[in-house]
N, C-alpha and C positions, 0 to 999 in steps of 0.2 A: 352813370354807372355806380352801383352800390359797392360797398366793400366786400360783401358776400360774392357778388358777381365777379369782381376782380380776383378774389381768392380762388374761385372755381376755375377761372380762366388760367391762372398761374398753375394750379394743380394739374389741369388738363395738358398744358404745355410741358410740364415736368414729366408727366406720365409718358407722353409721346416721345420725348427725348430719351427716357430710360429704355423704352421698348424698340425704338426705331432709329435712335440717334447714333452719333459717331461711336464706333467701336462695338456696336451690337451685332448680333449675327445677321439681322436684316440688312444692316448697313454693309457688312462684309460681303454678303451674297451679291449685293448690287455692285460694290466696289470691284470685286474680282470677276464680275460677269459670269457667275456660275450658272451653267445651263440647268434647267429644271431636273433633268435626269441625274445630275451629280449633286443635288442639294443634300441628300441624306449623307452621302460620303463626306461632303464638305463640313456639315454641321457636327458630325460625329468625330471629327479629328480630336486628338488628345488636347491640343492647344485651345480648342473651343469649348471644352467641357464646362467651364465656369460660366459660359454665356448661354448654355442650352436651356436652362430653366426659364430664363426671360423670354426666349423665343416660344417655348411651349406654352407659357402663360398667355401670350398673345394669341396663339392658335386656339387655345381653349376659350378665350373670350370672344373670338370671332367665329370659329367653327369647331365646336367640341369634337365632332366626328373626324376632323382632319388629323388630330393626334392619334386617335384610335386606328385610323387607316395607315398611318406612317409607322406605328409602333413596332410591328414585326420586323420591318427592315431596319429600324433604328436599333433594336436589340441585337439583331444579327451583326450589324456594323460595329456596334459597341463591343461585342465579344470578339469580333475579328480584329479590330484595331488595338485592343488591349491585350491580345494574346501574347504571352511571353515567348513561347516556342511552339512549333507545330505539333508537338506531342502532348501539349497541355489539354486537359479536359475542359470543355466549356463550363462544366459545373464548378471546377476549381477557379476558373477565371471569374465567373459570376460571383462566387463566394468572396474572392479576393477584392473585387470591386465593391461589394456590399460592405464588408468589414472595414475596408479602407475609406469608405464614404466618398467614393469617386463622384465628383460633381455631375458628370453625365449620367452615371448610373442612378443617382438620386433623382435626377430630372426625368429620366425615362420610366423608372419604376415608382409606383406610389405605395402608400401604406397597406393597400389591400393585396399587393402582389406577394 
């Protein structure tokens, strides 16, 4: 085994740990036995916002169309879970998330949005 091969193997292992290892959304979904119909609700929880971009990066590398298919529901859940009170406009909520640099909002929306 060459040094280059060893480095590549280490990098691949580190990458797998970052995207599917302990504490990632992939791991949490399995750990909590989240049914597939509850996946979006689970991953869009406020406490998971900082983990969302890692999961979406994995989706994009495996199936780019998966993120696009999930996006409308993710945006709806994002706005629903971050809503301050029932009278708030979704426009105000979305604006607040954007200017507050909410991790989940950053993960769901890209620079072209």
